[in-house]
C-alpha positions, 0 to 999 in steps of 0.5 A: 500500500503506497502513499504518494508523498511518504512511500510505503506504509510501514508503521503499525498501531497496537492496542491492548485493553485485556488487563488493568493496563491500557497499552498502546504502541506505535512501531516501525519495522521492529523499532518502538517509536512510542508507547503508552501504558496507562493503568485504570481498567474501569476507564479504558473506554474513556481513555483509549481514543485520546491515548491513541491520538497522543501516541500517534502525535508523539511518534509523528504518525498519521493515518497515511503512514500506518500499514496495519493495526494490531489488537490484543484479543485476550483472554482477559477482561471481557469488557476490556477486550471488547473495547480494544477490538471494537476500536481496532476494527473501526480504525482499520476500516476507516484507514483502509489497513489490515487488522491483526488479532494477537493473543494477549497471553503471547504478548504477556509471555514475551514481555515478561520474559524480556523483562527477566532477561533485562534483569539477568543479562548473564543468564540470558546469554547463557540461555541463548548459547544452549551449551549444557544440554538443556532445552529452551526456557518455558514461559507461563503467562498468568492472568487471574480469572478468579475462583482458583482459575487463571488465563494461561498458556505455555510458551518456549523461548531461547531468548532470541525471538518471540516465544513459540507456543507449546499449549493453547490459551485457556482458562484453567484451574491453577492447581490442575495446571501446575500438576499438568506442567509437572507431568510435562516436565517429566516427559521433557526430561525423558526426551532430553529437552527439559527446560533450563528454567520455567518462568511464571510471568504476569499476575503472580502475586496470588498464583505464583506463590511457593504453595501454588507452585510446590508440585514443580519445585525440584522438578525444574528451576522455577521462578515467578516474576510479576509483570504488567502487559506493555503495548510494544509486544502486541505491536511486534507480534502484529508486525510478525503476522503482517510479514507472513503475508496473510493480509491480516484477519477478517475485519468483520469476523475478528472477535475477542478470545473469551475462552469461556462463556460470559456470565450473561451468555451462560445464563442465557444458555441455561435459560434456553436449555431449561425452556427446551426441556419443558417442550 
């Protein structure tokens, strides 16, 4: 897509409102131009568009320079995720650019692992070298889903690029998830691909405690690092998607990844099933 005055559209706008952080970023060919991460989940709908405008202005970006819009699809806050998805689809349609949906957990995993590497550069270099027989690190993003549940997935990374997915995004009971990961670690060890370390990142205050992770202790080098989502990682994942040449997602079919029915939908389904049983 060309602009007569400014050449190819190379920049990308990314939005994610699936957590308590409203993340907006502008990137160009893997370089972060500007990023705003604002806390306040209850006000995402009020602040999203002004923050988008602020990020575009701060990076010297107008619509004619954008080659796409990336949006975090969740899982996470139902209402929050809908806000970003609706805004992204509207902007992409108005600007006539592709829109790409990104797993918010994938972005969380990449951002959390990058933060760990920044804190421990020696360990990051050792992980990248992979000289001692261990497999790549595992990264487990966590977002609290209440009632002992988490939104989570499993990724792996050697520290040089975006994490690769090992398990799908889902809502899981944390206690069952930890037991599953313990079994998977045993399998990896038998196959000679045991990770050097397992990093739980994200909302770890509740689910990353020693008690919660006890089944894994001794099976691997386990760490829990609190981390809040940053918009840049959704942007970089969005750039990767667009570079694949897929042309983006169907703008009309793009929907949030709730991973389960909302309470209203669940009540409606129970009501429908109850009515059907009476017929």
